[in-house]
C-alpha positions in Angstrom: 194.6 -59.0 105.5 192.2 -56.3 104.0 189.1 -57.7 102.3 188.1 -56.4 98.8 184.9 -54.3 98.6 183.5 -55.0 95.1 180.2 -53.3 95.9 181.8 -50.0 96.6 184.0 -50.3 93.5 181.0 -51.0 91.3 179.1 -48.1 92.8 182.0 -45.8 92.2 182.3 -47.0 88.6 178.6 -46.4 88.0 178.7 -42.9 89.5 181.7 -42.0 87.2 179.9 -43.6 84.2 176.7 -41.5 84.7 178.6 -38.3 85.5 180.5 -38.7 82.3 177.4 -39.2 80.2 175.6 -36.4 82.1 178.4 -34.0 81.2 178.2 -35.2 77.6 174.5 -34.5 77.5 175.0 -31.0 78.8 177.6 -30.5 76.1 175.2 -31.4 73.3 173.8 -28.1 72.0 173.0 -26.6 68.6 172.0 -23.1 67.5 171.0 -21.1 64.5 172.6 -17.9 63.3 172.7 -15.6 60.3 175.7 -14.6 58.2 176.0 -11.9 55.5 178.8 -10.0 53.8 178.1 -6.8 55.7 175.6 -5.3 58.0 174.3 -2.2 56.1 172.7 -1.9 52.7 171.1 0.8 50.6 167.4 1.0 49.7 166.9 -1.0 46.5 170.0 -3.1 47.1 169.8 -6.9 47.0 171.8 -9.0 49.4 172.2 -12.6 50.4 172.0 -14.0 54.0 172.9 -17.5 54.9 171.1 -19.4 57.6 173.8 -21.5 59.5 173.8 -24.1 62.2 176.5 -24.7 64.9 176.5 -28.1 66.5 178.5 -29.3 69.6 178.7 -32.6 71.3 176.7 -34.8 68.9 175.7 -34.8 65.2 172.2 -33.7 64.0 170.0 -35.1 61.3 167.0 -32.7 61.2 166.1 -29.0 62.0 163.3 -26.6 61.5 162.6 -22.9 62.2 160.6 -19.9 61.2 162.4 -16.6 60.6 160.6 -13.2 60.9 161.6 -10.1 59.1 160.0 -6.6 58.9 158.0 -6.4 55.7 158.2 -2.6 55.6 162.0 -2.7 55.5 162.8 -6.0 53.6 161.4 -8.1 50.8 162.5 -11.7 50.1 163.4 -12.2 46.4 164.0 -15.9 46.8 165.3 -18.8 49.0 167.9 -21.2 47.8 168.9 -24.8 49.0 172.2 -24.8 47.0 175.1 -26.2 49.0 172.9 -27.0 51.9 174.0 -29.6 54.4 170.4 -31.0 54.2 169.5 -33.4 51.4 166.0 -34.3 52.6 163.2 -31.8 52.9 160.0 -32.6 54.8 158.9 -29.0 54.1 160.5 -27.1 51.3 161.9 -23.7 52.3 159.2 -21.1 51.6 158.6 -17.4 52.4 155.7 -14.9 52.6 156.4 -11.2 52.0 152.9 -10.5 53.4 153.5 -12.2 56.7 157.2 -11.5 56.9 158.1 -15.2 57.4 160.6 -17.7 56.1 160.2 -21.4 57.1 162.1 -24.6 56.5 162.1 -28.2 57.8 164.8 -30.5 56.5 167.3 -33.1 57.4 169.9 -35.6 56.2 170.6 -39.3 56.8 172.9 -40.8 59.4 175.6 -40.1 60.5 174.2 -36.6 60.2 176.1 -33.3 60.5 178.5 -32.1 63.2 180.5 -28.9 63.3 180.2 -25.1 62.7 179.1 -23.0 59.7 176.6 -25.7 58.5 174.7 -23.9 55.7 170.9 -24.7 55.7 169.5 -22.2 53.2 170.4 -18.8 51.6 167.9 -16.0 51.6 168.0 -13.2 49.0 166.7 -9.9 50.5 166.0 -6.6 48.9 166.1 -3.4 51.0 162.8 -1.5 50.8 163.0 1.4 53.3 165.7 3.0 55.4 165.9 2.1 59.1 166.9 -0.9 61.3 165.7 -4.3 60.1 165.8 -7.1 62.7 165.6 -10.8 61.5 165.0 -13.4 64.2 164.2 -17.1 64.7 161.1 -18.7 66.3 159.8 -22.3 66.7 163.4 -23.6 66.4 164.1 -27.3 66.7 167.3 -29.2 66.1 167.1 -33.0 66.5 170.2 -35.0 67.4 171.2 -38.1 65.4 170.3 -40.4 68.3 167.7 -43.2 68.8 165.1 -40.8 70.3 165.7 -37.6 68.2 166.6 -35.4 71.2 165.9 -31.7 70.6 169.2 -30.0 71.4 168.2 -26.5 70.1 169.7 -23.9 72.4 169.3 -20.6 70.6 168.5 -18.7 67.4 170.7 -15.6 67.2 169.0 -12.6 65.7 170.6 -10.2 63.3 170.1 -6.4 62.8 170.6 -4.9 59.3 170.9 -1.2 58.7 169.1 0.1 55.6 170.5 3.3 54.3 169.0 5.7 51.7 169.8 4.5 48.2 169.2 4.7 44.5 167.6 2.3 42.0 169.5 -0.9 41.2 170.8 -1.8 37.8 171.1 -5.5 36.6 173.9 -7.1 38.5 173.0 -5.5 41.9 175.2 -2.3 41.7 173.7 1.1 42.4 172.5 2.9 39.3 173.4 6.6 39.6 172.1 9.3 37.3 174.5 9.9 34.5 176.6 13.0 34.9 175.4 16.0 33.0 171.8 14.8 32.5 169.1 17.0 33.8 165.8 15.2 33.7 163.1 15.6 36.3 160.3 14.0 34.3 159.4 10.3 34.5 159.3 8.2 31.3 156.1 8.2 29.2 153.2 5.9 30.2 153.5 2.4 28.7 152.6 2.3 25.1 152.6 -1.5 25.0 151.6 -3.6 28.0 150.0 -7.0 27.5 150.3 -10.7 28.3 150.2 -13.3 25.5 149.5 -16.9 26.5 150.3 -18.0 23.0 146.8 -19.3 22.4 146.9 -21.6 25.4 145.1 -20.5 28.6 147.0 -23.1 30.6 150.4 -21.8 29.5 152.4 -21.6 32.8 154.9 -19.1 31.4 153.2 -16.6 29.1 154.9 -13.8 27.2 154.9 -10.2 28.6 155.1 -7.3 26.2 156.0 -3.9 27.6 157.5 -0.8 26.0 157.7 2.9 26.7 160.1 5.9 26.0 161.7 8.7 27.8 162.1 11.9 25.8 164.9 13.5 27.8 167.5 11.0 29.1 166.2 7.7 27.7 165.2 4.4 29.3 167.9 2.7 31.4 166.2 -0.6 32.4 162.9 -2.2 33.4 161.8 -3.8 36.7 159.2 -6.6 36.6 157.5 -7.7 39.8 155.2 -10.7 40.1 154.2 -12.7 43.2 156.8 -11.0 45.4 159.6 -11.7 43.0 161.4 -8.8 41.2 163.3 -9.2 37.9 165.5 -6.5 36.3 165.5 -6.4 32.5 167.8 -4.4 30.3 166.4 -2.4 27.4 165.9 -4.7 24.4 166.8 -7.8 26.4 164.7 -10.8 25.6 161.7 -8.9 24.6 159.0 -10.0 24.7 159.9 -11.2 28.1 158.8 -14.7 29.3 157.3 -14.7 32.8 158.5 -17.3 35.3 156.4 -20.5 35.6 153.4 -20.1 37.8 150.7 -22.3 39.2 147.1 -21.8 37.9 145.4 -18.7 39.3 144.9 -14.9 38.9 148.0 -12.7 38.8 148.9 -9.1 38.7 152.3 -8.0 37.3 153.9 -4.6 37.9 156.3 -3.1 35.4 158.5 -0.1 36.2 160.6 1.8 33.6 163.6 3.7 34.9 165.2 6.5 32.9 168.9 7.4 33.0 168.2 10.1 35.6 166.6 7.7 38.0 163.0 8.7 37.4 160.5 5.9 36.8 156.9 5.2 35.6 154.9 2.2 36.6 152.2 0.2 34.9 150.4 -3.1 35.8 148.3 -5.7 34.1 146.3 -8.7 35.3 146.2 -12.1 33.7 145.0 -15.6 34.5 146.5 -19.1 34.1 143.9 -21.8 33.7 144.3 -25.2 35.3 145.0 -28.3 33.3 142.9 -31.4 34.0 142.5 -31.9 37.7 143.3 -35.4 38.8 140.7 -37.7 40.5 141.7 -40.0 43.3 139.7 -43.2 42.8 141.1 -45.6 45.4 142.2 -44.3 48.9 141.8 -46.2 52.2 139.9 -44.6 55.0 142.2 -46.2 57.6 145.9 -47.1 57.2 148.0 -49.1 59.7 151.4 -47.6 59.3 154.2 -50.1 59.6 151.8 -53.0 59.0 150.2 -52.2 55.6 151.1 -50.7 52.3 149.5 -47.4 51.5 147.9 -47.8 48.1 146.4 -44.8 46.2 145.3 -44.7 42.6 143.4 -42.4 40.3 143.0 -40.9 36.8 144.3 -37.8 35.1 146.0 -36.6 31.9 147.9 -39.3 30.0 151.7 -39.5 30.4 151.9 -36.8 33.0 153.4 -36.4 36.4 151.1 -36.6 39.5 152.2 -34.9 42.7 150.5 -36.4 45.7 150.7 -34.7 49.1 149.9 -35.8 52.6 148.6 -33.0 54.7 147.6 -32.5 58.3 146.0 -29.3 59.7 146.9 -27.5 56.5 150.6 -28.4 56.6 152.2 -30.6 54.0 153.8 -33.5 55.8 155.0 -35.5 52.8 154.9 -35.4 49.0 155.2 -38.3 46.5 155.4 -38.4 42.7 153.8 -40.8 40.3 153.3 -41.1 36.6 150.2 -41.7 34.6 150.1 -44.2 31.7 148.7 -43.9 28.2 145.2 -44.1 29.6 145.8 -41.5 32.3 145.8 -44.0 35.2 148.3 -43.6 38.0 149.0 -45.5 41.3 151.2 -45.2 44.3 152.3 -47.8 46.9 154.2 -46.7 49.9 155.2 -48.1 53.3 156.1 -44.9 55.0 155.6 -44.4 58.8 153.7 -41.5 60.3 152.3 -40.7 63.7 148.7 -41.5 64.3 146.1 -38.9 63.3 143.7 -37.6 60.7 145.3 -36.6 57.4 144.2 -35.6 53.9 145.7 -36.7 50.6 145.6 -34.4 47.6 146.9 -34.7 44.0 148.0 -32.3 41.4 148.9 -32.9 37.7 151.9 -31.5 36.0 152.5 -31.8 32.2 155.7 -31.8 30.2 155.7 -27.9 30.1 155.5 -27.6 33.9 151.9 -26.5 33.7 149.9 -27.6 36.8 146.4 -28.3 37.8 144.4 -27.3 40.8 144.5 -29.8 43.7 142.1 -32.7 43.5 139.2 -33.3 46.0 140.9 -34.4 49.2 140.9 -38.0 50.4 140.5 -38.3 54.1 142.9 -40.8 55.7 143.1 -42.0 59.3 146.6 -43.3 60.2 146.9 -45.8 62.9 150.6 -46.3 63.9 151.5 -49.9 64.7 154.2 -48.7 67.0 155.4 -45.6 68.8 157.0 -42.3 67.8 160.0 -41.1 69.8 160.8 -37.6 68.6 161.7 -38.0 64.9 162.1 -41.8 65.2 159.1 -43.9 64.5 159.3 -47.6 65.5 156.7 -50.2 64.6 155.7 -52.9 67.0 157.4 -55.5 64.9 160.6 -53.5 65.0 160.2 -53.0 68.8 159.6 -56.8 69.2 162.8 -57.5 67.3 164.8 -55.0 69.3 163.5 -56.4 72.6 164.2 -59.9 71.4 167.8 -58.9 70.5 168.2 -57.2 73.9 167.0 -60.3 75.7 169.3 -62.5 73.6 172.2 -60.2 74.5 171.3 -60.2 78.2 171.0 -64.0 78.2 174.4 -64.3 76.5 175.9 -61.9 79.1 174.3 -63.9 82.0 175.5 -67.2 80.5 179.1 -65.8 80.3 178.9 -64.5 83.9 177.6 -67.8 85.3 180.1 -69.8 83.2 182.9 -67.6 84.6 181.5 -68.0 88.2 181.3 -71.8 87.8 184.8 -72.0 86.3 186.2 -69.9 89.1 184.3 -72.0 91.7 185.6 -75.3 90.2 189.1 -73.9 90.2 188.8 -72.9 93.9 187.5 -76.3 94.7 190.4 -78.0 93.0 192.9 -75.8 94.7 191.2 -76.4 98.1 191.4 -80.1 97.7 195.0 -80.0 96.7 195.7 -77.7 99.7 193.8 -80.1 102.0 195.9 -83.1 100.8 199.1 -81.2 101.3 198.0 -80.0 104.7 197.0 -83.5 105.9 200.4 -84.9 104.6 202.4 -82.3 106.6 200.2 -82.8 109.6 200.5 -86.6 109.6 204.2 -86.4 109.3 204.5 -83.9 112.2 202.1 -86.0 114.4 204.2 -89.1 113.6 207.4 -87.4 114.6 205.8 -86.1 117.9 204.3 -89.6 118.7 207.7 -91.3 118.0 209.4 -88.9 120.5 206.6 -89.5 123.1 206.9 -93.3 122.7 210.6 -92.9 123.4 209.8 -91.0 126.6 207.3 -93.6 127.7 209.8 -96.5 127.2 212.5 -94.6 129.1 210.0 -93.8 131.9 209.2 -97.5 132.3 212.8 -98.6 132.3 214.7 -95.9 134.3 212.5 -92.9 134.8 212.8 -89.5 133.2 215.1 -86.7 134.0 213.6 -83.3 134.7 214.7 -82.1 131.3 213.1 -85.0 129.6 209.9 -84.5 131.6 209.8 -80.9 130.3 210.3 -82.0 126.8 207.5 -84.6 127.0 205.2 -82.0 128.4 206.0 -79.6 125.6 205.5 -82.3 123.0 202.0 -83.1 124.4 201.1 -79.4 124.2 202.5 -79.1 120.7 200.4 -82.1 119.6 197.2 -80.5 121.1 198.0 -77.1 119.3 198.5 -78.9 116.0 195.1 -80.6 116.2 193.4 -77.3 117.1 195.0 -75.5 114.2 194.0 -78.3 111.9 190.4 -78.1 112.9 190.2 -74.3 112.5 192.0 -74.2 109.1 189.9 -77.1 107.7 186.8 -75.2 108.8 187.9 -72.1 106.9 188.7 -74.2 103.8 185.2 -75.7 103.9 183.6 -72.2 104.1 185.6 -71.1 101.0 184.2 -74.1 99.1 
C-alpha cells in the first residue's frame, strides 16, 4: 500500500499559490496617455487634450504627474476636472505657462477605478508658433487600491502635436479669414479708451475693463483680452464694459488686441491692482500635533461672516486645505482628526468674502506633526488601528488553531474507537479459531492414548500445532500495529 505524502502536497499547493499571485502582481500595471481629436493645429487655434489612465490587473485610487509642454509652441488656456474619474483632489490641477508645466494629484474612494480611457483632466491649449510640440509626463505615480498603496505606474506616453501656420481665431474657435474683396494693410487705430474701473472698491476681485478703438478701412472684427496667461475673445459691442475674471489680490497687467476684418491688429495694455481684504489672524495653533491620537484645533479672527480657507503646507507645497466660517464677531475655528506623515508643516489662512474677493495669506503657523502610527504608501495607520488589526489577526489565528486541534482530536477519538472495535472483533475471531484448533488437538490426544494415531492423523496434528503458532504470531504483530496507530 502506498503511503500519502501530505508534506509534498502542501508544498506543491503553496508553490502554485505564490506563482498565481506573482503572475497577478506582474499583471498589475497602469499608464498615462493623451487623447485629442487630431494631431495637427493651426497657429492661434485652441484645442482640448484629455489626460487618460489605463489600468490592468487591479483598481487604483490615486494618481499624480507633471506634464511638460514647449512654451514657445503652446499656451495653456485652462485645465478642467469636468467628468473626471477622480472626486478627491489633494492638489488641484494647475499650470504654469512660464515653466511649461501642468500638475495634478487626485484620487477617489474605494473600490477605486479599473479599466481604460479613465479621464483625469482636460487641458485647453492654444497653438502659438508653427513646429512640432511634444507633451510628455514626468514624476508619474499611480497607486493601487490595496492596503499598502502599491505604485503600479508603468509609463506615461508622450504625444507630438504639429503646429501649422494659421490665422487669427474668431469666437467659437474657427479660423477667421480676411473677408473677400477687402484690401486693408493698416492695423486698427490705437485704443482711444483703455482703463480699469474697480467701481470704487480697491478690493473688487472682478473690475470692469473699458476698451475701444476703430479701424477706418475694414472695421473692427473682434477683441482679444489676455490676463494671467488666460485669453478671452470678445465680439464688438459684446458685454462692454467687459468684466474681468475674478483674481486674487495683487498687481496685474492686461493686454488687449483689436483685430480688423482683414486680420490686422493693434495692441494696448494697462496695469491695475487688486487690494487684499482683511488678512486673517491665527490665534490658536499647536506647536506639536500627534496625528491619530489628538484633534487638530485651530482658531483665529477675520472679517465677520466670511469664509476662511486654511491650508496645510510642507516645503512650499499645499498638502491639504480646509474651509471654516467666521461668526458675527469674525471668530473662526477648525477641529480635524486627519492623518499625515510625520514632519514639519505650516498652516496658513486666507479670507474670502461673499463676492469672492480674497485676502493675502496670514502669518504662517509652524506645526510639527508626530504620527502615532506608520505610513504605508498612501495608507496611514495609527498605532491604535494597528493594535486592533493585530488583535483581530491573533483572534482569527486562535480560532483557526482551535478548529484544527478540534478536528485532530475528533479524528483521533474516532480512530481510537474504531481501533477498539477492531480489536474486539479480532480477539473474538481469534478465540473462536483457537478453540476449534484446541478441540481438534484434544481429539488427537485422546485417540493417541487409546489406540494411537495413523500417519494421516499425525500429519494433521502437526499442521494444527503449526497453525496455532502462526495465529498467535499474527495476533501479536497486528495488535502491535494497532497500538502504534493509537
